[in-house]
C-alpha positions as CSV (number, residue, x, y, z in Angstrom):
1,M,84.0,89.2,96.7
2,A,84.0,91.6,93.8
3,C,86.8,94.0,92.9
4,Y,86.7,97.4,94.5
5,F,87.5,99.2,91.2
6,C,85.2,97.0,89.1
7,Q,82.2,97.7,91.4
8,R,82.8,101.5,91.1
9,N,83.6,101.3,87.3
10,I,87.0,102.9,87.8
11,Q,89.1,102.3,84.7
12,E,92.3,104.3,85.7
13,I,94.2,104.4,88.9
14,N,96.3,107.5,89.4
15,Y,99.5,107.6,91.4
16,R,98.5,111.0,92.8
17,E,95.5,109.5,94.7
18,T,97.5,108.5,97.7
19,E,94.5,108.0,99.9
20,I,93.2,105.2,97.7
21,L,96.7,103.6,97.3
22,Q,97.2,103.6,101.1
23,H,94.3,101.2,101.5
24,F,96.3,98.7,99.4
25,T,99.6,99.0,101.3
26,S,100.5,97.7,104.7
27,G,101.7,99.7,107.7
28,M,105.2,98.9,106.6
29,G,104.6,100.3,103.1
30,K,104.5,96.9,101.4
31,I,101.9,96.2,98.7
32,K,99.2,93.9,100.0
33,P,98.5,90.7,98.0
34,K,95.3,90.5,95.9
35,K,94.0,87.7,98.1
36,K,93.9,90.2,101.0
37,T,92.6,93.2,99.1
38,G,90.1,91.4,96.9
39,V,90.8,93.2,93.7
40,C,91.1,91.5,90.3
41,A,94.5,90.8,88.6
42,T,94.2,93.7,86.2
43,H,93.7,96.3,88.9
44,Q,96.3,94.6,91.2
45,R,98.9,95.2,88.5
46,M,97.7,98.9,88.2
47,I,97.9,99.3,92.0
48,A,101.4,97.9,92.1
49,S,102.8,100.1,89.3
50,N,101.2,103.2,90.7
51,V,102.4,102.5,94.3
52,K,105.9,102.1,92.9
53,R,105.6,105.3,91.0
54,A,104.2,107.2,94.0
55,R,107.1,105.9,96.1
56,F,109.6,107.1,93.6
57,L,108.1,110.6,93.7
58,A,108.0,110.4,97.6
59,L,104.2,110.6,97.8
60,L,104.1,107.3,99.7
61,P,106.7,105.8,102.1
């Protein structure tokens, strides 16, 4: 299974794109592991940092 972001050639993940980030969080607001989401390690780290940043700014729960 190929990475969602590598397939679409997305280099940057923005913390303001909450619709995309919500696909990678559970209903409780926890970040899903990369085995469940199917993204590569580089993009998983980007997702984690951007979800945390969006939480701090109250864009995500």
